[in-house]
Each structure stands twice: as structure tokens, then as C-alpha cells.
N, C-alpha and C positions, 0 to 999 in steps of 0.2 A: 504494500500500500504506500502511496506517495505521501510526502510530508504535507501537512496542512497547518496554517497559522494557529488553529485552535489547539494543536499538539503542544504548543509552547505558551499556553495561556498563563500558567503560573509564573514563568520567567518574565513575560511581558509585564505582568502585574507587579512583580518584584522590582523590575527596572523602573516602572512608573513611580512606585512608592519611594524608591531611593532618589529618583530625580526630583520629586516634590520635596523631599527632605533637604536636598542640597540645591534647590532651584536658585538660579541667579549666579551661582558660583560654578556649577558643573552641569554638563549635559550628559545624562546617563541613558544608555540604551542596551537592549539585548540584541545580540547578533546571532541569529539562528544558524547561519552558515558556518560561523566559527565556533558556535556553542559556548560563547563567553559573554560576560557583561563588560561594556566599555564605559569609561568616564572621560570626558573631555573638559579640561579646565577652561573657564571663560574669563579669567582675570588677566592682568597685564604680564605676570611672570610667565616665563616659558616652562611649561610642564608637559612632559611626554605623556600621551594618552595612557590611561591606566586600563588594565584588563585583568579580570579574574573569572574563574569558572562559576563562582557563586556570588550572589548579591551581598551576603554577609562578609565575604572576604574583600569584595570591592569597597564596601562601606568602611571597613577597617583601613584599607589602603588610602581612601579619600581622607579619613581623619588623620592618618600619619602624614600625608602630604600637606594638609592644611596646617598642621602643627609645625612642620618644617618651614613652610612659607611664612608663618607668623613670626618665626624666630630668625629667619635668614634674610628676608626681603626687607630692606630699609623703608620701602614705601608702605609697608603694612604696620599696623599698630594693633596690639591685643589689649583688651581691658585688663587692668591690674587686679581686678577682683577674681579670686580663685574660683568663685561660684559662677562666673560668667564665661561663656565660650565665644563671645563676640570678637570679631577682628574687623579692621577697616576694610577688608576685602568682602565683608558680608554686606549685601545690598539692603539689609533690613535696618530699621531703626534700632538704636541701642537703648533698651529699656531697663538695663541694669541700674540699681540704685547707687552707682559709683559716680562721683565721690560720695562717701557717706555724709549725710547732712544732718 
């Protein structure tokens, strides 16, 4: 039987959920021909596209890459609050209560 898009429904949903979790910073997709998940960084830094066979592994790799970017790229700033994961490469508003007031 030939492959059908419905065969990979779970992978497409996992890619969509991961994309929504990191939207604005990463383009995440499932590649059925390669049987891997890909993530393409949308920021200014040069980041080689990431790929992993599972969405969980790709998520961990995205987090490691973002941590590396936040500490090595001078154009990026991370919130000093240990409870906050916001960086200047995050396209969302910074709602952290820093500085404490």
C-alpha cells in the first residue's frame, strides 16, 4: 500500500505543536520523506537547521540552541530572573516581574 499523508498524522500534529510552542523564533516541520523533524531558526544569528527523529529530541535541541544563543550572541539579552526564560530574540512581550519592584 502506498504512503498517505494520514499515515503521519501524529508526526504532523507533533510538529505543529512544537512550532506553536516556538513560533516566531523557529519554523518546525515534519519531513515525511526523510522521516525526521526539522527546525529552522528565524533570528539574525546563523544557525544550521536542526533535525531529529522525534519531536521530543528536536525540542531539547531547540532549547540547547537557544541557551547557546542567549549566552554567545552579543545582540541577545536574557532576563536576569532565574524564573524567566525570556530573551531578546523572543518576539513576545516580557511579562516577567523583573526588576522586582
